N, C-alpha and C positions, 0 to 999 in steps of 0.2 A: 480293195481291202480283202485280206485272206481270212478264212475261218480260223478260229483259235486252234492251237495245237491239241490233238486228241479228238477233234470233231470232224476231221476230214474223212469223207467216205467216198470220194471220187465224183460226187455230184457238184454241180455249179450252184451252190446255194448262196444267197445274199444275206448279209448281216445287217440288222437295223441297229444303229447307234442310239444310245440313250443320252448322249452328251455330244458336245461339239469337239472337233479335233483341232488342236492348236495350229494356227497358221492358215486355216481355211478362210476363204473370203466370207463364209457364212457365220463364222465364229462371233463377230460383233452382233449380228442379228440374234443369235441364240442368247447372248447376254441380255439384249434389250427385251426379248420375250420372257426371260426368266425373272424379271424384276419382281421380287417377293417382299420387298421392304417398303413399299408404298411411295416410291419415287416417281416423279413425272419428268418427262423429257422437256428440257428447256426450249423455248422458242428461239433462243440465240444460237444454239448449237446442238446437233443431234447426239453428241457425246457428253453432254452436260445434264446431270440429273439433280432435281431439287425435291426435297421433302420438307414440308412445313407441318409441325405437329405441336400443339400446346404452346404456341408462340415461339417455338424453337425452329431454327432452320438448319438443314444439313444439305451440303452440296457435294456432289461427286463429279469429278472429271475423269473420263476413261479414254485411253488411247491404247488399243490392242490389249496387251496384258499389263499395262501400267495404269495406275490410278492415283488420284490425289483427292483427299477428303478435307472439307472445311466445315465448320459449324459455329453456331452461336453459343453452344453449351458444351463444355469439355466432358461432362459426364455422358451426355448423349453421344458424343464422338466415341468415347471409350466403349460404350455398350454396342454401338454399331460395328466398330472394329472387332470386338469380341465375337459378334455374330458372323462376320466375314471369316474370322479365323476358324470358327467351328465348321464352316463349309469348304473353305479353300486353304491352300498352303500359301500364306502371304507373309511379306516382310513389312512390318510397321515401324516407321521411324519419322523423325521430324522432317518436314518438307523444306529442304534447302536447295533442291535441284529437281527439275521435272521437264523432260523433253527439251533439253538444251537451255532452259530458262532457269536462272539462279534466283532464289528467293531469300531475302534477308528480312527477318521479322524483328522489328523494334517494338518498344513499348507503345509508341503513339502511331506507328504506321508500318506498312509492309512495302518493301521495295523489290521490284522485279527488274532484272536486267540480263543481258546476254554477253557480258564482257568477255568471258572465256571463249565462247563460240565465235565472237567477232575477231578475237586475237588469232584463233585457229584458222579462220578464213583468210586473214591477212597473210599468215605464214603459208597457207596452201597455195595462194595465188602470187607468192613472192612480192608482197607489198608491205612487209613488216617495217621497212624503212621509209615508207612514203610520208610526205609532209601533209598535215591536215590543212584544209582551206576552209574559208568561211562560207563559200557558196558551193553547192553540190555539183555544179556544172560550170564550164567556162562560159563567160558572158557572150562572146562573139564567135562561138564555135560554129563552123559551117558543117552541115551534114552532107554526106555524099549521096547523090541520087543517081549516079551513073551505074551503080551495081557492081563496080569493079572492087575486087578484094585485094588488099595488099598482102601478098603471100609471105612477105618478110615478117609480118606480125602473126605469130602463132600464140593465141591466148584462148584458154577454155572459157569463152564468153558465156555460153549457156549455163555452165556450172556456176560461174561467178554471179550471174543474174539470179539463178535459183537460190544461191546462198544469201544474197542480199534480200531477196523476197522473203525468205524464212525469217531473217532479222526484222524486216519491215512488218510482217504479220505478227511476230511475237512481241517485241518491245520497242521497235523503232519506226513508228508510222511516218516520221520526218523523212525517211529514205524514199517514200513513195514517189515523190516528184522526180528524183534523179534515176530511179530504177525504171 
């Protein structure tokens, strides 16, 4: 990091930052240490924060610089978002998409899915025209133990497995067996 313009005097001085720099691996830790709104880290995930006050619950999910907020009281949500807006430059809108997961809010329930992501994966791996089957794997498939690789088949296997694992962890736990 360089000294600000106008402060250079030829010496090798060090600057102390009073905030985190976007993109550094320490940035999420700075956010966690900065918790000024009474949230506690969830036991389920280190990026999930919960605050219970006066019988009302507020939940925040954070991933790098993206976040999603849910609560039991809409007024409490509005107050909290107002507090965030006074501290940060944020965009507040209805949650219909977050980290590749689509969110559909209905009167009686909330549905989450990754249909668009799954379709993009099928296109990416040239499988848009594949036929669905009722079982995730062939019943009598023999696995090769010889270690020989068929050079004629060039497929980005690791990328496909990673994409399927993202689906599996997000909204499709049924894929776990076949992945």
